[in-house]
C-alpha positions in Angstrom: 34.4 125.0 -105.0 30.5 124.8 -105.1 28.5 126.0 -102.2 26.6 122.9 -101.0 24.4 124.9 -98.6 23.1 127.0 -101.5 22.4 123.8 -103.5 20.6 122.3 -100.6 18.5 125.5 -100.1 17.6 125.6 -103.8 16.7 121.9 -103.7 14.4 122.2 -100.7 12.8 125.4 -102.1 12.1 123.6 -105.4 10.7 120.6 -103.5 8.4 122.9 -101.5 7.1 124.5 -104.6 6.5 121.1 -106.3 4.8 119.7 -103.1 2.4 122.7 -102.9 1.6 122.4 -106.6 1.2 118.6 -106.8 0.3 117.4 -103.3 -1.4 120.5 -101.9 -0.5 122.9 -99.1 -1.7 120.6 -96.3 -0.1 117.3 -97.4 2.3 116.2 -94.7 5.2 115.8 -97.2 4.6 119.4 -98.3 4.5 120.6 -94.7 7.7 118.8 -93.8 9.5 120.3 -96.8 8.2 123.8 -95.8 9.4 123.1 -92.2 12.8 122.2 -93.5 12.9 125.3 -95.8 12.0 127.5 -92.8 14.8 125.8 -90.8 17.4 126.6 -93.5 16.2 130.2 -93.7 16.4 130.4 -89.9 20.0 129.1 -89.8 20.9 131.8 -92.4 19.2 134.5 -90.4 16.7 135.0 -93.3 13.8 135.6 -91.0 11.5 137.4 -93.4 11.6 134.3 -95.7 11.5 131.8 -92.8 8.3 133.1 -91.3 5.8 132.4 -94.1 7.3 129.0 -94.7 7.1 128.1 -91.0 3.6 129.4 -90.7 2.4 127.5 -93.8 4.0 124.3 -92.4 2.2 124.8 -89.0 -1.1 125.5 -90.7 -0.8 122.3 -92.7 0.4 120.1 -89.8 -2.3 121.5 -87.5 -5.1 121.0 -90.0 -4.0 117.6 -91.2 -2.4 116.1 -88.1 -3.9 118.0 -85.2 -2.6 120.4 -82.5 -1.0 117.6 -80.3 1.0 116.0 -83.1 4.8 116.3 -82.6 5.3 118.0 -86.0 2.7 120.6 -85.2 4.3 121.3 -81.8 7.8 121.5 -83.5 6.5 123.9 -86.0 5.1 126.2 -83.3 8.5 126.2 -81.6 10.1 127.1 -85.0 7.8 130.0 -85.4 8.4 131.2 -81.9 12.2 131.0 -82.5 11.8 133.2 -85.5 9.9 135.7 -83.4 12.5 135.6 -80.6 15.3 136.1 -83.1 13.5 139.2 -84.5 12.8 140.8 -81.1 9.1 139.9 -81.1 9.0 138.2 -77.7 5.2 138.7 -77.2 4.4 137.0 -80.5 6.7 134.1 -79.5 4.9 133.7 -76.2 1.5 133.7 -78.0 2.7 131.0 -80.3 4.1 128.9 -77.5 0.8 129.3 -75.6 -0.9 127.4 -78.5 1.1 124.3 -77.5 0.4 124.9 -73.8 -3.4 125.2 -74.4 -4.1 123.4 -77.7 -7.9 124.0 -77.4 -7.4 127.8 -77.4 -7.2 128.5 -81.1 
């Protein structure tokens, strides 16, 4: 029986690559796809792969949509979750502080 999770992961990864190449790193669709890819990696405990996708999504959302946008805030929480899961509580707090004080970048 085929593994649908693996097919989903491959599809999202391909979409992220396509989005970056065609739309650019900061396009909201590219960022949403990177956010989803990071989420899939996070669920699979693939933190080393999740972190760069989550950070890239945050950077694009923050640049294009601003620090107060819900997608930017969600991406910060995703990054903080990755850091919490890997025992980097201080880094998680620093990322969460970005949401608490959006002007302090």
